[in-house]
C-alpha positions in Angstrom: 28.7 -71.6 49.2 30.5 -74.8 50.0 32.7 -73.2 52.6 29.8 -71.7 54.5 28.3 -75.3 54.3 31.1 -76.7 55.9 31.2 -74.3 58.9 27.4 -74.8 59.2 27.8 -78.6 59.1 30.7 -78.5 61.6 29.0 -76.3 64.1 26.2 -78.5 64.0 28.3 -81.8 64.8 30.2 -79.8 67.4 26.5 -79.2 69.1 25.5 -82.7 68.6 27.8 -84.7 69.7 25.6 -87.1 71.7 23.3 -87.9 68.8 23.4 -90.8 67.1 26.0 -90.9 63.8 23.0 -92.1 61.2 20.5 -89.4 62.4 23.3 -86.3 62.2 24.0 -87.5 58.6 20.4 -87.1 57.9 20.4 -83.7 59.3 23.2 -83.0 57.6 21.7 -83.8 53.8 19.0 -81.8 54.9 20.8 -78.8 55.6 22.6 -79.2 52.4 19.8 -79.5 50.4 18.4 -76.5 51.8 21.3 -74.6 51.4 21.4 -75.7 47.6 17.9 -74.6 47.2 18.5 -71.2 48.6 21.5 -70.8 46.3 19.3 -72.1 43.1 16.7 -69.4 44.5 19.4 -66.6 44.4 20.8 -67.9 41.4 17.0 -67.6 39.7 16.7 -64.0 41.5 20.0 -62.9 39.7 18.3 -63.7 36.4 15.4 -62.0 36.9 16.9 -58.9 38.0 19.1 -59.3 35.0 16.0 -59.5 33.0 14.3 -56.6 34.4 17.5 -54.6 33.8 17.5 -55.4 30.4 13.7 -54.7 29.6 14.6 -51.2 31.7 17.3 -50.2 29.4 15.5 -51.2 26.2 12.6 -48.9 27.8 15.0 -46.2 28.2 16.3 -46.4 24.9 12.9 -46.3 23.4 12.0 -43.3 25.2 15.5 -41.6 24.2 14.3 -42.3 20.5 10.5 -40.8 21.1 12.0 -37.6 22.4 14.0 -37.4 19.2 11.5 -38.0 17.0 9.3 -35.3 18.7 12.3 -32.8 18.8 11.9 -33.6 14.8 8.5 -33.0 14.7 8.7 -29.9 16.5 11.5 -28.3 14.4 9.0 -29.2 11.1 6.0 -27.7 12.9 8.2 -24.6 13.7 9.5 -24.6 10.1 5.6 -25.2 8.7 4.7 -22.1 11.1 7.3 -19.9 9.9 6.4 -20.7 6.2 2.4 -20.1 7.1 3.6 -16.9 8.5 5.4 -15.6 5.5 2.2 -16.9 3.3 -0.1 -14.7 5.3 2.0 -11.9 5.2 2.1 -11.7 1.8 -1.7 -12.5 1.7 -2.0 -9.3 3.7 0.0 -7.2 1.4 -2.1 -8.3 -1.6 -5.2 -7.6 0.1 -3.8 -4.1 0.6 -3.0 -3.3 -2.3 -6.7 -4.4 -3.5 -7.8 -2.3 -1.1 -5.7 0.8 -2.6 -6.9 -0.2 -5.6 -10.6 0.0 -4.6 -10.1 3.1 -3.3 -8.5 4.8 -6.2 -11.7 3.4 -8.1 -13.8 4.9 -5.6 -12.0 8.2 -6.2 -12.5 8.1 -9.6 -16.3 7.3 -9.1 -16.5 10.5 -7.1 -14.6 12.6 -9.4 -17.1 11.4 -12.3 -20.5 12.4 -9.8 -18.6 15.7 -9.1 -18.3 16.4 -13.1 -21.8 15.5 -13.7 -22.7 17.7 -10.8 -20.9 20.5 -12.4 -22.2 19.7 -16.1 -26.0 20.1 -14.5 -25.0 23.5 -13.0 -23.4 24.7 -16.1 -26.6 23.9 -17.8 -29.0 25.5 -15.6 -26.7 28.6 -16.1 -27.0 28.4 -19.8 -30.9 28.0 -19.5 -31.1 30.9 -17.4 -28.8 33.0 -19.2 -30.7 32.3 -22.7 -33.9 33.2 -20.8 -33.1 36.1 -19.2 -34.0 39.5 -21.2 -30.7 41.3 -22.5 -29.1 43.9 -20.5 -29.7 47.6 -21.0 -26.3 49.6 -21.6 -25.8 52.7 -19.7 -26.2 55.5 -21.5 -23.1 56.9 -23.4 -21.3 53.4 -22.6 -19.5 51.8 -25.3 -17.7 48.8 -25.6 -14.1 48.2 -25.2 -12.9 45.6 -27.6 -9.4 45.7 -26.2 -10.7 44.8 -22.8 -9.1 41.5 -21.3 -11.3 38.3 -21.3 -11.1 36.7 -17.9 -9.5 33.1 -18.0 -11.5 30.1 -18.4 -12.2 28.2 -15.2 -10.3 24.6 -15.8 -12.8 21.3 -15.7 -12.8 19.9 -12.0 -12.4 16.3 -13.4 -9.5 17.2 -15.7 -7.6 19.1 -13.1 -8.1 16.0 -10.6 -7.3 13.2 -13.2 -4.4 15.2 -14.3 -2.9 15.4 -10.4 -3.6 11.7 -9.7 -1.9 10.5 -13.1 1.0 12.5 -12.6 1.0 11.4 -9.1 0.8 7.8 -9.9 3.7 8.5 -12.9 6.0 9.6 -10.2 5.9 13.3 -11.6 5.3 14.9 -8.5 5.8 18.3 -8.8 3.4 18.4 -11.4 0.7 16.5 -9.4 1.2 19.2 -6.4 0.7 22.2 -9.4 -2.9 20.1 -10.6 -3.9 19.5 -7.1 -3.3 22.9 -5.8 -5.0 24.2 -9.0 -7.8 22.0 -8.4 -8.1 23.2 -4.6 -8.2 27.2 -5.8 -11.2 26.7 -8.1 -12.6 23.5 -6.3 -11.8 23.7 -2.7 -15.5 22.8 -1.6 -16.3 19.8 -3.4 -15.9 16.1 -2.1 -12.5 15.4 -3.6 -10.8 18.5 -1.8 -9.8 16.3 0.9 -8.5 14.0 -1.4 -6.6 16.6 -3.6 -5.1 17.9 -0.3 -3.9 14.6 0.8 -2.2 13.9 -2.4 -0.2 17.2 -2.0 1.5 15.6 1.3 2.0 12.4 -0.6 3.9 13.9 -3.1 6.1 15.6 -0.7 6.6 12.2 1.4 7.5 10.6 -1.9 10.0 12.7 -2.2 11.5 12.8 1.1 10.6 15.9 1.9 8.9 14.7 5.4 8.8 18.6 6.8 6.5 19.9 4.1 4.6 16.5 3.8 3.6 16.8 7.4 2.7 20.5 6.8 0.3 19.6 3.8 -1.1 16.4 6.1 -2.1 19.0 9.0 -4.0 21.0 6.0 -5.6 17.8 5.1 -6.5 17.4 9.1 -7.7 20.5 9.9 -9.3 22.1 6.7 -11.5 19.1 5.6 -11.9 17.7 9.4 -15.4 15.7 7.6 -13.1 14.4 4.6 -12.7 10.8 3.6 -8.8 11.3 4.0 -8.7 12.5 7.5 -7.6 9.1 8.9 -4.6 8.4 6.1 -3.4 12.1 6.6 -2.8 11.4 10.1 -1.5 7.8 9.7 1.4 9.4 7.1 2.1 11.9 9.4 3.0 9.6 11.9 5.1 7.9 9.5 6.7 11.0 8.3 7.8 11.7 11.9 9.2 8.4 12.4 11.3 8.7 9.3 12.7 12.1 10.6 13.9 10.5 13.8 10.9 12.1 15.9 9.7 8.6 17.4 8.1 10.1 20.3 6.1 12.7 18.3 5.2 9.8 15.8 4.3 7.0 18.4 1.6 9.9 19.5 0.5 10.5 16.7 -0.5 7.0 15.4 -1.8 6.3 19.2 -4.3 9.6 18.4 -5.2 8.1 14.7 -6.3 4.9 16.9 -8.1 6.4 19.5 -10.1 8.4 16.7 -10.7 5.7 14.3 -10.2 2.2 16.0 -12.1 0.6 13.7 -10.3 2.0 10.3 -7.7 0.4 8.4 -5.2 3.2 8.9 -5.5 1.9 12.5 -4.7 -1.6 12.1 -1.5 -0.1 10.0 -0.9 2.0 13.1 -0.8 -0.9 15.3 1.5 -3.0 13.1 4.1 -0.1 12.7 3.5 0.5 16.8 4.4 -3.4 17.0 7.1 -3.4 15.1 8.3 -0.2 17.2 8.3 -2.6 20.6 5.5 0.0 21.9 1.9 -0.5 22.7 -1.2 0.7 20.9 -2.2 2.7 23.9 -0.5 3.9 27.3 3.1 5.4 27.5 5.7 2.4 27.7 8.7 4.9 27.9 6.7 7.6 26.0 
């Protein structure tokens, strides 16, 4: 800075040689003062710049701290969301079990109603038999004490409960036998479709998926108005998937959703299709 001042002063003196010495000295002092003022202004500007740089650096550091804090919060939120999802899945499983329990209770109630209906019918038959006149034996006819007595028809409720108890206890062959006997004598009752469905369930539980599919088909075809049609179609889809027949299983589940879109079985079918990575409708490669 001083070198600059000397150069300016030399030029000034060279150009103004005719000016009086006093005037030159005054102008030189004035010029020096201005140069000092400019130098001070530059120093002040440098200080201001340094201060602003420091402030900007502090703001950047604070911004980085905020970003890191947000990352921590997002990670906590992700973990919390995962935990909530797991809790919701557990609640859904609990609700599913409760619904199955209610379904079993409903089946027991229907079985009791069926038994009462049969008891009423038996009572009416007894009354009619008592009121009817004794038959007149044919001429020359004699009784044969050695004639075989026809077997007694088992009670409907006893048969159904026997099959259900055996199924719940894991005695699947006994359950199949009881339900088949029930269908033999009471194939037109309200619980007939249930009995047919549980026959399929017994084979499914044993891993005999081909036989289970055959029995599920009987439930759907022979009892189209029964209350186990949707369940039979759902388990048929599961059985096909268990046989690695993915294309057929997917078609069966989609058919169920189309036929019974608002049923619990349709919701379960949608969940299974989602796990397989396919949509509930359309082809998606199948």
